[in-house]
Steps between C-alpha positions, in 0.01 A plus 500: 500500500628513141294392198721195458417392855128565451463283191461178699231652724170408334310761706676779310347364177142490628428833331613574148396614150278195468213677322424441133507783248197339335238263635242563228506279190644199682397137479449463874260797505309365199160347577362531147328228302749507214832553679550846351718620788608821330145631476333356810679760710647812344695813583182708483308281745791435736434797727151367579565125524627318807738223402500144628862394467719807535532878501659759275640848545773749417820436697297291744623307802325235708563225752598153385137380503370821344254575778575873500616705203649848474520677167483854363246653263529831314272736310621788286148654493477436126487121475172317460596269787723495805839347418495198734652246261724505196321504166574268213349323201351152504631222279228579248549877505873510438632447150774293666307363794453633851708803589524738798482867393664676794851599604615377838840384616620280785809672635603322818415232752676291758418127522295554819336812357639698791550773240324535163467770237316540172397779263171561320457766233141628511379741228332825608267506202221252433645153459451393133310179570280514188785604271718209613220250442389646165841552343633158600183342360565671166854361478583159359760246605759641259481840672656594835298547816358842574653598832409760760793719399371496138182681611703815576380519859856550629607748230462812715619340826151522648530205731587410857797291603370301797767323704364245745729374776455255786723445801435257786576591858409143589313205344161668569598866497516643148586859405371634168627805317356657183715758324300668227661736249314721256714469185305777322571871508143586589296430812305176520275328754504141620275298727698238691322200652714276722258211543469194724246222470428152630477226246142380490502146642172525690279463192634157410288310749774328699557758775268792569760692699522853361783735603446874527685826469394833644616860523663609822582843364546649153857376501453166676315182396461209741506146361335205670576150370527189716799363309703816439736684729487833315234708674563860392579705196603864546524785249720803547268699272135437426189706431269222614445126496249329270342158562305244303487119482692256285174376348400472135272770362243251368262775401755660271639181347207257500188710567433301816474607867814594692592325824663818631390861487860609449661288227859455391482797261342728760814704563556534125146629451547756776825624343362521147149630567498628858226250586519487881243217507754258352728512806417408857446811711561290813860458383504121524531225240733248342668745262633847583704780346678806625374783281774746402428776249813695406599778262854481362677802362709455188796265571393475866577187702301391806539210740221308676561253781299212646559221749335159539588352835420259778580776749293776657706811426441855622773638272517251212726717284765610751738219404382475139806647324761317712331166430478570127861612486617189686311260274632673188853479638455131577370439148807673356730293721324177404536563126854631538594154622296322232655715226857468618711458188269694266702801390250698290250721680262453208517123537434531873194716435358263238557198721346666805190597303482144364504364856238763595274390215523138606427583864207731414354226278439270795127447545254322725351236271179332610316237296309194622382331181241276665333798670528700179322223307228444760455855621475621858210408730372857533535588131307407188630171358717533188350381170535127433695571183804605702551135597638437152653837405837483673693358794223254597761225537701708752254483791783423744666838430470731799745791491526780757861617512732787417630413155730669251292615203625560145330843488225609742304674224542289187559168679367531857504124530795268538659323209695204632780498247538879520533466875787254466704777338384755759657294776849525348513876552312482831763261633760779486308712752261263681588131458231392748226659289644345183501154656150540643363601159644188338373270776154659492417361156601151607251497788185291461276806485687614186640193325235273346470152655627364167821704534429786260593851611230766447584724205290815556139570589378544142571131456681316778532199271705684240855377460813711538865393502602294805755738651407456866778251574756726333386793717502288817864402453611849390337660804645229724854575380462880522357463849788272597752757377332789682423315825812285511314170543266287286128488576468127446149487646379737228677308225382159617137598553485670160660197333238262641215703349685562173508122456121515466520780247761314293279192501203707383700622201610148413147361527304786344723670244672206334199370311688231309721389787809578295658773718398768250286758677215708367449782748273708276527878513790513748506881497688777319573460130496124532149514357651415162329485164152433639329473837688215664218436746263401218467152356600461136207404274623165367641359820855623445715536808724797569838391632641796694873563514450745785260285703745211481797724582324652801445147630865411443588811701248395770662155521847653539376745763352210699819299461707791627273551803517129577880504477514792742274320746696178457805669650303504827277194453623216277142391426479780244771338286229274361281795409795673335554188294133485402511852359841444339354211304177685424698788355691262275172347382359841410822595322492175304136547401567851374714341228324168449124536451293227339606231258696747290709615801394856427688775682374844600850620412494582129839400359441708190428830681690401816225626727230350722144521365153386598367224278162365401457125530236357266286198577732285285786600735678717245629840605523845351711784638347838573812686389426820690800632694376618838620473858344151488823392333719666763332347806695170472799705626327528840535128569858513625663398827862491609611283793853496637699185568506554875122469528498179295774348712300580814204305361638153418163332443399764248837472329476122479146492358570787263798311361285189450238694302758663276668165432188289453266750333729687264205600282380727780825689525608506138339830406568708809821659622695208638505483877828308512695773317623740764515871436719755671571429866355146466140601438230290334240634256144387435335683214274451200777661295845387409749767409415500128126543550557770759717693259248467219215624722715790615585591142129571451438655841799735474417614147376861493297414189313236702474489880763738634381853577691784661272439799503123535382190317183532296230237520472458122754528223507843337536308174119482488459877485573504127434131435199385706471131576207336320343158540199330346350227717166330444405764239566780749770760436713615793739792496742626766675836467755655733335780698740638761246632748119484525314209351337542159299178530202391707570131453518418869286788623595833652871571471617142530645441156821700512747476217848603590552722805755455777392312812701517820430147633617331180805725474583431863491124443716539188759692703496241779534215252798662330664545840448131579645391165798727564542343844560170321670597174754757630603822324640305205153431358455804275208611284479771236323794658307656343462247222680617188714756683823303496534558874497212749401487867468229760159410639545695823587815308193453283279450806643817650441689176137384483453622859632840395264508202203438730626764745525753218120497477478688831829683537582842357685491170768744388225757433342458842200312358353167608382265220216375723338846476460464126394776268369747757746788525345615823570169668859522377589855602251643750654491853153415635480183289837379372631330817177327593518149358220280371572128479299371208383150417724473192708724273518608137734266314674780310506811720443365853193709586265361762189317379204331666423520871689802633555384860592137448802530723440132577702317239644819354622559854771251403689814402573535872683166493670581169636828640626326814873422482561128460660313787867453422682177572695686769179619671349155486815347644504757779135440580558125514779539753256686723232231473448254784641157415157342451409765243803425283 
């Protein structure tokens, strides 16, 4: 069976890399009185504390309900603790917020996780925990972060390269290979601890059933769990097996009695101190490790093999290599087909690692808010104060699924609008998973009864851009192209729930009922001059150009979905008409606010700005040029004549609206004017406004970087924007990378870097405009150069600028790797790619979360060759008639 055939078999996805890189410091593990999640659990207490809602580990795998976890620990005999989890700084410790301080790379994975590979670089000398904390604490927001490589710990190559690979023989038969290379010239020792444990569910008070594991021999652990098929784990090499229980060490952490004699940190204590009393001499428990103590000569490489299986095997490693080789071959064949048309080997490597990062960042996410607020029957009740700290109005939320995470260390919790972008790249390799992720958040145990989608666990009620409908339709069309037929059930079911979400936005975020939307923070650099979630002191109202534009885009997305469904069920013509008219109303309001008919388009600057509406209904522009002013480009849809002719009721009612309510259509691109090939355009921008926006966006002195579109005009580097409001002075300066302000807390007040999701939407919007306007619509590119390009050429050029971040330049260097020469030239570093949260606006180096392959994983889609008209035509001829 090939990987492509396996993808639809859900059993092959039961086991995967669904383990968090960090469970400490999370909201759902926080039972404090004050909601200080970062300090209630910490890295230093993690080895002794049993978690309630999830597990963590290095390169861990688990089943889809996280009942059993496998992970690997290491000890270089110099560290103060066993390396069981990746180290990083809390939000308060980092001078630019939370930050992982380790080097690990996701190198490969198939969609079913039939084959996976990653690399961890573990220092041989004492890990500089204290130095990293101290030095970052001494640095301010205007200084860069102090990274692990800055400590000098890699300078003499005294580290291990640890490659971790998994290959499945079957859904419940998993082969594990560790390849460990001493990169130093001199000999070094390493303790290796392949570890399995049962998640502690028996202490909650709902079910007292407790599974057990026991030693059969030094190289064989038996597993007994009523709901799991895997019963054995074998080691090809082991000195002995060590056992303890997955129970909190209350004595160590809270100076109270332990419930188990052998606590969660028992194996660690034995390794570090030789204390034989901390492990169970009867070789039973709920947590166990194979204990391997190895000496490595200089440059020596050793391989260690393990097998978790539902079978009883006398010779578990006889077929080990053939199985591994087959799964690797199948992975290569799978990606060879996916990457057909990509010519550059470097592009193929970057894309494959991007896919790997997305697949490795899947995680079992468990959070029942009502139980979290009340506490479990067998545990001490949480303090009453937690009822009003956060998420108390999300008691319906009950999540227990495999979900794509932004970054399993920095963001090991879902972010709904991030996930919408994740699904675009996922749809290229696993459309079923992409569709399931989008549907998940529309289910009643995610979506609020009022229609709001949960934002993220720190505050489910926060508001992010409504991009879910856009992602639903994009994934639907990609899936249709790949599969050869439309999944109308997916599209229709998603549309029904998205109606509720649209209604929530209309009812909750249009405070004046004027179709001008105030979403608040809305993510990225949209934070603006001041915290947009805070009320202004004298009752002023912030009118948001981006909030309103996102809703115009939402209305068009819903209209387009309804039109697609109407081709199969005429009832949806009415819904298409509803959203057509709603879009026109939003577009009209954008230019006609209040008695003065105030417009968020500034005719003087020819740019969209936020505005402050005073109590007397007068308005004042906040003339700060940010991506806020570019977002109106995203509200664009092109429909061809053939579709309109196939929907006569929609055509008739649309014509009536345009004839009888001309004020609604007067300021948008006119629907009745056909573009090339008889296409119709709906947009917030006519040709003139589009060109004026692009003149700013494509200006290298403002938004255009060699690596994409910046989030803030570079103009403000030398000439900061200043504003005095209510006797308070505000200042915004262009900073191309890390934040230099704590206005919104942590690292949430960025001022100018490059963001992949926004750039991706810009590229898509330009392609849509081109689809309507034809190659004759030309724009100066770059602004001031005297050279002109059509919109498709500009979109293609922006894609290449984004790709340049990761690809080797003429000197063999990758901008993403930044200033570190070692990362640029060392063969053991230079071709391992990190996919950061965002990128330096001037030089393209990676900034922020280093494994946020989620939305930065859009590079996989950007590198994918676009479907040509010929390919689309050929695919349509192969479709069954009903799919056409």
